[in-house]
C-alpha positions as CSV (number, residue, x, y, z in Angstrom):
1,M,87.1,44.0,99.0
2,N,85.6,45.6,102.1
3,L,86.4,49.3,102.4
4,T,86.8,50.0,106.1
5,C,87.4,53.7,105.5
6,F,83.6,54.3,105.1
7,K,82.4,55.4,108.5
8,A,79.0,56.5,109.9
9,Y,79.0,60.0,108.2
10,D,82.2,60.4,106.2
11,I,85.2,58.6,104.9
12,R,88.2,58.2,107.2
13,G,91.1,55.7,107.1
14,Q,94.7,54.9,107.7
15,L,96.9,55.6,104.7
16,G,97.9,52.4,102.8
17,A,95.5,49.5,103.0
18,E,92.5,51.6,104.2
19,L,92.9,54.6,101.9
20,N,95.2,55.2,98.9
21,V,95.1,56.7,95.4
22,D,93.4,53.6,94.0
23,I,90.6,53.6,96.6
24,A,90.3,57.4,96.1
25,Y,89.8,56.9,92.3
26,R,87.2,54.2,93.0
27,I,85.4,56.5,95.4
28,G,85.4,59.2,92.6
29,R,83.9,56.8,90.1
30,A,81.4,55.6,92.6
31,F,80.3,59.1,93.6
32,G,80.0,60.0,89.9
33,I,77.7,57.1,89.2
34,Y,75.7,57.8,92.4
35,L,75.2,61.4,91.3
36,S,74.7,60.7,87.6
37,P,73.7,57.1,86.8
38,E,73.1,57.9,83.2
39,A,76.4,59.8,82.8
40,D,74.7,63.1,82.4
41,L,77.4,65.6,81.5
42,S,75.6,68.4,83.2
43,K,76.8,67.1,86.6
44,T,79.6,69.0,88.3
45,V,81.4,68.4,91.6
46,V,83.7,70.8,93.5
47,V,86.7,69.3,95.2
48,G,89.3,70.7,97.7
49,G,91.8,69.3,100.1
50,D,93.4,70.3,103.5
51,V,97.1,70.7,104.1
52,R,98.0,67.0,104.7
53,L,100.8,65.8,102.6
54,T,98.7,63.2,100.9
55,S,95.6,65.3,100.3
56,E,96.6,66.7,96.9
57,E,97.3,63.2,95.4
58,L,94.2,61.8,96.9
59,K,92.2,64.7,95.6
60,L,93.6,64.3,92.1
61,A,92.8,60.6,92.1
62,L,89.3,61.3,93.3
63,A,88.9,63.9,90.5
64,N,90.1,61.5,87.9
65,G,87.5,59.0,89.1
66,L,84.8,61.6,88.9
67,M,85.8,62.7,85.4
68,D,86.0,59.0,84.2
69,S,82.4,58.8,85.3
70,S,81.6,61.8,83.0
71,V,81.4,64.3,85.8
72,N,82.9,67.8,85.5
73,V,85.2,68.8,88.4
74,V,85.9,72.3,89.8
75,D,89.1,72.2,92.0
76,I,89.2,75.1,94.4
77,G,92.6,74.1,95.8
78,M,93.8,74.0,99.4
79,T,90.6,74.5,101.5
80,G,88.8,73.9,104.7
81,T,85.8,71.7,104.7
82,E,83.3,74.6,105.0
83,E,84.8,76.2,101.8
84,I,83.5,73.1,100.0
85,Y,80.1,73.5,101.6
86,F,79.9,77.1,100.6
87,A,81.1,76.5,97.0
88,T,78.7,73.7,96.4
89,K,75.7,75.9,97.4
90,H,77.1,79.2,96.0
91,L,78.1,77.9,92.6
92,G,74.9,75.8,92.3
93,L,76.9,72.5,91.8
94,D,75.7,68.9,92.1
95,G,78.1,67.8,94.9
96,G,81.3,68.5,96.8
97,V,84.1,66.6,98.3
98,E,86.7,67.8,100.8
99,V,89.8,65.6,101.2
100,T,90.6,65.8,104.9
101,A,91.2,63.7,108.0
102,S,90.5,66.7,110.3
103,H,92.1,66.0,113.6
104,N,93.1,62.4,113.1
105,P,96.8,61.3,113.3
106,M,99.4,62.0,110.6
107,D,99.0,58.6,108.9
108,Y,95.2,59.1,108.3
109,N,93.2,60.9,105.6
110,G,89.6,60.9,104.5
111,M,86.8,62.7,102.7
112,K,83.6,64.5,103.5
113,L,80.9,64.4,100.8
114,V,77.8,66.5,100.1
115,R,75.1,66.6,97.4
116,E,73.4,69.6,95.8
117,E,72.7,72.5,98.1
118,S,75.4,71.0,100.4
119,K,73.0,68.3,101.6
120,P,75.0,65.8,103.7
121,I,75.8,62.3,102.5
122,S,75.9,59.9,105.5
123,G,75.4,56.3,106.2
124,D,71.7,57.0,106.3
125,S,71.6,59.0,103.1
126,G,73.7,57.6,100.3
127,L,77.1,56.8,101.7
128,R,76.4,53.1,101.9
129,D,75.4,53.1,98.2
130,I,78.7,54.8,97.2
131,Q,80.6,52.3,99.4
132,Q,78.9,49.4,97.7
133,L,79.8,50.7,94.2
134,A,83.4,51.4,95.3
135,E,83.7,47.9,96.8
136,D,82.2,46.2,93.8
137,N,84.8,48.0,91.7
138,V,82.9,47.2,88.5
139,F,82.5,50.4,86.4
140,P,81.4,51.0,82.9
141,E,84.0,51.9,80.3
142,V,85.0,55.6,80.2
143,G,82.8,57.4,77.8
144,V,82.9,61.2,77.4
145,R,85.3,62.3,80.1
146,G,84.4,65.2,82.4
147,Q,86.4,68.4,82.4
148,L,88.6,69.8,85.1
149,T,88.5,73.5,86.0
150,E,90.5,75.3,88.7
151,R,88.9,78.2,90.5
152,N,89.6,80.5,93.5
153,N,86.4,80.9,95.5
154,L,87.9,82.6,98.6
155,A,86.7,86.1,98.0
156,A,83.0,85.0,97.6
157,Y,83.3,82.8,100.7
158,V,84.6,85.6,102.8
159,D,82.0,88.0,101.4
160,H,79.4,85.6,102.9
161,L,81.2,85.4,106.2
162,M,81.1,89.2,106.6
163,T,77.3,89.2,106.3
164,Y,77.1,87.6,109.8
165,I,78.4,90.7,111.6
166,N,77.6,94.4,111.8
167,A,81.1,96.0,111.3
168,S,80.1,99.2,113.1
169,S,79.2,97.3,116.3
170,I,82.7,95.9,116.8
171,Q,84.8,97.6,119.4
172,P,88.7,97.7,119.5
173,M,89.8,94.1,120.3
174,K,92.9,92.0,120.2
175,L,92.5,88.3,119.1
176,V,94.9,85.5,119.2
177,V,94.3,83.2,116.2
178,N,95.9,79.7,116.1
179,S,95.5,77.9,112.8
180,G,97.5,74.9,114.1
181,N,99.5,74.9,110.8
182,G,96.2,73.7,109.2
183,A,94.0,75.2,106.5
184,A,92.6,78.2,108.4
185,G,95.4,80.6,107.8
186,H,94.5,81.8,104.3
187,V,91.0,82.6,105.4
188,I,92.2,84.6,108.5
189,D,94.5,86.6,106.2
190,E,91.6,87.5,103.9
191,I,89.3,88.4,106.9
192,E,92.1,90.5,108.3
193,A,92.4,92.4,105.0
194,R,88.6,93.0,105.0
195,F,88.7,94.3,108.6
196,Q,91.5,96.7,107.7
197,S,89.7,98.0,104.6
198,S,86.5,98.5,106.6
199,N,88.4,100.1,109.6
200,I,87.2,97.4,112.0
201,P,89.5,97.8,115.0
202,V,90.6,94.2,115.5
203,E,94.3,93.2,115.9
204,F,95.1,89.6,114.9
205,I,98.0,87.9,116.7
206,K,98.8,84.9,114.6
207,I,100.5,81.7,116.0
208,N,101.2,78.4,114.2
209,H,99.9,80.3,111.2
210,T,101.7,78.8,108.2
211,A,100.0,75.9,106.5
212,D,102.3,72.8,106.9
213,G,101.1,69.3,106.4
214,R,103.9,68.0,108.6
215,F,102.2,69.7,111.6
216,P,105.4,70.8,113.3
217,N,103.5,71.9,116.4
218,G,101.4,68.7,116.6
219,I,98.1,67.7,115.1
220,P,95.6,70.6,115.5
221,N,92.9,69.3,117.8
222,P,92.2,71.8,120.6
223,L,89.5,69.5,122.0
224,L,92.5,67.8,123.7
225,P,93.9,69.6,126.7
226,E,97.5,69.0,125.6
227,C,96.8,71.0,122.4
228,R,95.7,74.2,124.1
229,A,98.9,75.6,125.7
230,D,100.1,77.7,122.7
231,T,96.8,79.6,122.4
232,A,96.4,80.1,126.2
233,K,100.0,81.3,126.6
234,A,99.7,83.8,123.7
235,V,96.4,85.2,125.1
236,I,98.1,86.0,128.4
237,E,101.3,87.2,126.9
238,H,99.6,89.7,124.5
239,E,96.7,90.6,126.9
240,A,94.2,89.6,124.2
241,N,90.5,89.7,124.6
242,M,90.0,86.2,123.2
243,G,91.9,83.3,121.8
244,I,90.6,81.2,118.8
245,A,92.0,77.8,117.7
246,W,90.9,75.5,114.9
247,D,91.3,71.9,113.9
248,G,93.0,70.9,110.7
249,D,90.1,71.6,108.3
250,F,88.7,74.4,110.5
251,D,85.1,73.3,110.6
252,R,85.4,73.5,114.4
253,C,86.7,76.5,116.4
254,F,87.6,76.6,120.0
255,L,87.5,79.7,122.2
256,F,89.7,80.9,125.1
257,D,88.7,83.8,127.4
258,E,90.8,86.8,128.2
259,N,92.5,84.8,131.0
260,G,93.7,82.1,128.6
261,E,91.1,79.7,130.0
262,F,89.6,77.2,127.5
263,I,85.8,77.6,127.2
264,E,84.1,74.2,126.6
265,G,82.1,74.2,123.4
266,Y,79.0,73.2,125.3
267,Y,78.7,76.7,126.8
268,I,79.3,78.4,123.5
269,V,76.3,76.5,122.1
270,G,74.1,78.1,124.7
271,L,75.7,81.5,124.1
272,L,75.0,81.4,120.3
273,A,71.6,79.9,120.8
274,E,70.5,82.8,123.0
275,A,71.9,85.3,120.5
276,F,70.0,83.7,117.6
277,L,66.8,83.5,119.6
278,Q,67.0,87.3,120.3
279,K,66.6,87.8,116.5
280,H,64.5,84.8,115.7
281,K,61.7,84.5,118.3
282,G,60.4,81.0,118.8
283,A,63.0,79.4,116.5
284,K,64.2,75.8,116.8
285,I,67.6,75.0,118.1
286,I,69.3,71.6,117.5
287,H,71.6,70.1,120.1
288,D,73.3,66.8,120.6
289,P,72.7,64.4,123.5
290,R,76.2,64.4,125.0
291,L,75.7,67.5,127.1
292,S,72.3,69.1,127.0
293,W,70.9,70.6,130.2
294,N,72.4,74.0,129.8
295,T,71.3,74.3,126.1
296,I,67.8,73.2,126.9
297,D,67.6,75.6,129.8
298,V,68.9,78.6,127.8
299,V,66.7,77.8,124.7
300,K,63.5,77.5,126.8
301,A,64.2,80.6,128.7
302,A,64.6,82.5,125.4
303,K,61.2,81.1,124.2
304,G,62.9,78.8,121.7
305,I,62.3,75.1,120.9
306,P,65.2,72.7,121.8
307,I,65.4,69.6,119.6
308,M,67.9,66.7,120.2
309,S,69.7,65.0,117.4
310,K,72.1,62.2,117.0
311,T,75.7,63.3,117.3
312,G,77.6,63.9,114.0
313,H,77.7,66.6,111.4
314,A,75.7,64.6,108.8
315,F,73.0,63.8,111.3
316,I,72.8,67.3,112.7
317,K,72.5,68.8,109.2
318,E,69.7,66.4,108.2
319,R,67.8,67.3,111.4
320,M,68.4,71.0,110.9
321,R,66.8,70.8,107.4
322,Q,63.9,68.6,108.7
323,E,63.1,71.1,111.4
324,D,64.2,74.3,109.5
325,A,66.2,75.2,112.6
326,V,68.0,78.5,112.7
327,Y,71.0,77.2,114.6
328,G,72.5,73.9,115.8
329,G,75.4,73.2,118.1
330,E,77.5,70.3,119.4
331,M,79.6,70.4,122.5
332,S,82.5,69.2,120.3
333,A,82.6,72.8,118.8
334,H,80.7,72.1,115.6
335,H,78.2,75.0,115.0
336,Y,75.6,74.9,112.2
337,F,73.8,77.8,110.6
338,K,70.6,77.9,108.5
339,D,72.0,80.6,106.3
340,F,75.2,78.6,105.7
341,A,73.2,75.8,103.9
342,Y,72.5,74.3,107.3
343,C,76.2,73.4,107.5
344,D,78.9,73.8,110.1
345,S,81.4,76.6,110.1
346,G,84.5,77.3,112.2
347,M,84.6,80.9,111.1
348,I,81.1,82.2,111.8
349,P,81.1,81.4,115.6
350,W,84.1,83.5,116.5
351,L,82.9,86.4,114.3
352,L,79.5,86.3,116.1
353,V,81.2,86.1,119.5
354,T,83.5,89.0,118.7
355,E,80.4,91.1,117.8
356,L,78.5,89.9,120.9
357,L,81.3,90.9,123.3
358,S,81.4,94.3,121.7
359,V,77.7,94.8,122.0
360,K,77.5,93.5,125.5
361,K,80.7,95.3,126.5
362,M,81.6,92.2,128.5
363,A,84.6,89.9,128.7
364,L,84.1,86.3,127.4
365,S,84.6,84.9,130.9
366,E,81.7,87.0,132.2
367,T,79.3,85.8,129.4
368,V,79.6,82.1,130.4
369,K,80.5,82.2,134.1
370,E,76.9,81.8,135.3
371,R,76.1,79.0,132.9
372,M,79.3,77.1,133.8
373,S,78.3,77.3,137.5
374,A,74.7,76.2,136.8
375,Y,75.7,73.1,134.8
376,P,79.3,72.2,135.5
377,S,81.0,69.7,133.2
378,P,84.6,68.6,132.8
379,G,84.1,68.2,129.0
380,E,84.4,65.1,127.0
381,I,86.7,62.3,128.4
382,N,88.0,59.6,126.0
383,R,89.2,56.1,126.9
384,R,90.5,53.2,124.9
385,V,88.8,50.0,126.1
386,V,89.1,46.3,125.0
387,D,85.4,45.8,124.5
388,A,83.4,49.0,124.2
389,D,80.0,47.3,123.8
390,K,80.6,45.3,127.0
391,V,81.6,48.3,129.0
392,I,78.5,50.3,127.9
393,S,76.3,47.3,128.7
394,N,77.8,46.8,132.1
395,I,77.4,50.5,133.0
396,L,73.8,50.6,131.7
397,S,72.9,47.6,133.9
398,L,74.4,49.3,137.0
399,Y,72.7,52.7,136.6
400,E,69.4,52.2,134.7
401,R,67.4,51.1,137.7
402,D,67.9,54.4,139.4
403,A,67.7,56.6,136.3
404,K,64.8,58.9,135.8
405,T,65.1,58.4,132.0
406,V,67.3,56.4,129.7
407,D,67.8,57.5,126.1
408,F,69.5,55.6,123.3
409,T,69.6,58.3,120.6
410,D,73.4,58.1,120.6
411,G,75.0,55.6,122.9
412,I,73.3,55.8,126.3
413,S,72.1,58.9,128.1
414,L,70.9,58.5,131.7
415,D,69.2,61.2,133.7
416,M,70.0,60.5,137.3
417,G,68.1,63.5,138.7
418,D,70.7,65.9,139.9
419,W,73.3,64.7,137.4
420,R,73.3,62.9,134.0
421,F,75.8,61.3,131.7
422,N,76.2,60.1,128.1
423,L,78.5,57.2,127.0
424,R,79.0,56.4,123.4
425,K,81.5,54.9,121.0
426,S,83.3,57.2,118.7
427,N,82.3,57.1,115.0
428,T,85.8,58.0,113.8
429,E,88.2,56.6,116.3
430,P,88.5,53.4,118.5
431,L,87.5,55.3,121.6
432,L,84.7,55.3,124.3
433,R,83.5,58.9,125.0
434,L,82.1,60.0,128.3
435,N,80.3,63.2,129.1
436,I,78.8,64.1,132.4
437,E,77.1,67.2,134.0
438,S,75.2,68.1,137.1
439,R,72.7,70.7,138.3
440,G,75.1,73.2,140.0
441,N,76.9,70.6,142.1
442,K,80.5,70.1,141.0
443,D,81.4,67.8,143.9
444,L,78.5,65.5,143.0
445,M,79.6,65.5,139.3
446,N,83.3,64.7,140.2
447,K,82.2,61.9,142.6
448,N,80.2,60.2,139.9
449,L,82.8,60.9,137.3
450,E,85.4,58.9,139.3
451,Q,83.0,56.0,139.6
452,L,82.3,55.9,135.9
453,L,86.0,56.1,134.9
454,A,86.7,53.2,137.3
455,L,84.1,51.1,135.5
456,M,85.6,52.1,132.1
457,K,89.0,50.7,132.9
C-alpha cells in the first residue's frame, strides 16, 4: 500500500488510515533495516514522543518494530523534538525518532527521524528508502531482538542549553512563558531551577503550562494570529519584558515584545545572525527564500556570508553541514545552531535574546524597530485553493515579465525591484503560502499583497 504519511522531510498523517500502530511498527522495522541491513546488534536508536494522546502508543509500536529489526531502543519519555536531536548526538547513538505532529490538528500525528550525529533524514537523504521498505511490508523473520532501555536525559540537555548564555550578563527580567499545554513545560521548569540555583534574576510567569494532549486552550501554533492572544495579554498584565510561546514539540519559539506585540520570526533571524557574527567574523548564515532581504542586509553589513537554502528543517540542516554555517534561521521561527549538531532549537533562541537584551540594555521592541521599518512584511499568509499548481503558474505568468529575478529554489520567488514575494505549496498541509516584503514602503507592500490575494482566490 502507498503510505501517504511520508512527506518531503518527515512523516505526518491523519490518524487511522494514514497513520496507526501497524504503520508505526512497519516504520520501525523499515528504519531498523535502513540503519542496520545486516541486523548488527550494535545499532541503537533513541525514541521520544510529544504530549498527543496517541504519541505513546505510536512510539511503543515504533520501538517494537525497531527491536524486531534487532535494533536496541533508548526511550527518553515525553520529549520535544530537540531533546531527541540532543540525545542522539550526546549519547553517540545511531539514530533518533520523535513521535510528533507539531502544530497539526488533533487528529494528526507523525515522526521526525535522524541518523547518527543527528543528521537529518529527508526525502533527499533516506526517507524514500524507508518509505519503500515500509510500503513493501516484507521483513525478515525476527532474529535476536533488540533491547529496550528507559532513560531520563533532561539534566544533560539543560546542561547544554546553559552553555549558550553567560549567567552573569543577565539583568533582572520578567518573562511570560506559554507552553501551549505542549511538551515545553518540563524543560522550562528545569531551566527555572537552574536559574534559581545560579541566582539569575529572571521571573517566569507560566501560562498554559501543564502538558495536556487534549490541548484545552487550542493547538499550540503561535504562527497563527488567533493563537497569540493569551501570551500578549499576559505580557501586558504582568508588565513583562518579553513573552515566549512554543508549538507542540517546541522546536520553534515565538517572541512577543514588552508591549505584547508579536515579533515576526523573520526579524529574529536577523537579530540572531548579527549576534553570532559579532563572535564569529566572516561566518556563513543560512536563510530560507520566503523572506530574505533583511537577513541578507544584516549579514552583509556584519561581514558575514548569507546563503539561501530550500525551506524545511531537513534541507536547512543539510545545507548547514555542507557550508559549516554557524547559524541558520527560517522566518517560520525555526533556528539552527552549529553547536547543537546543526539542528533547530526552540529553547536556545529565547535564552540568547534574554542575554542580548540584558547586554544591550534595550527593550525587544527597540532592537527590531529599525529592521521592521526597513523591510516591512505582514508575515506568512496561508490560503486553501482548489489547484495550487495552477494558481502558482498563473501568478508566475503575470509577474515574471516585470521581475528583475525569478528563483525556483522553493516555489517561486520574484524580485520586483522595490518589493518581492515568494509563493509555495506547504510540505505538511494542503495550503498555499505567500510571503511578501518591500524596501521600506509599507503602502506598496500592502497594495501588491491585495492583488496577489485576489489572484489566489
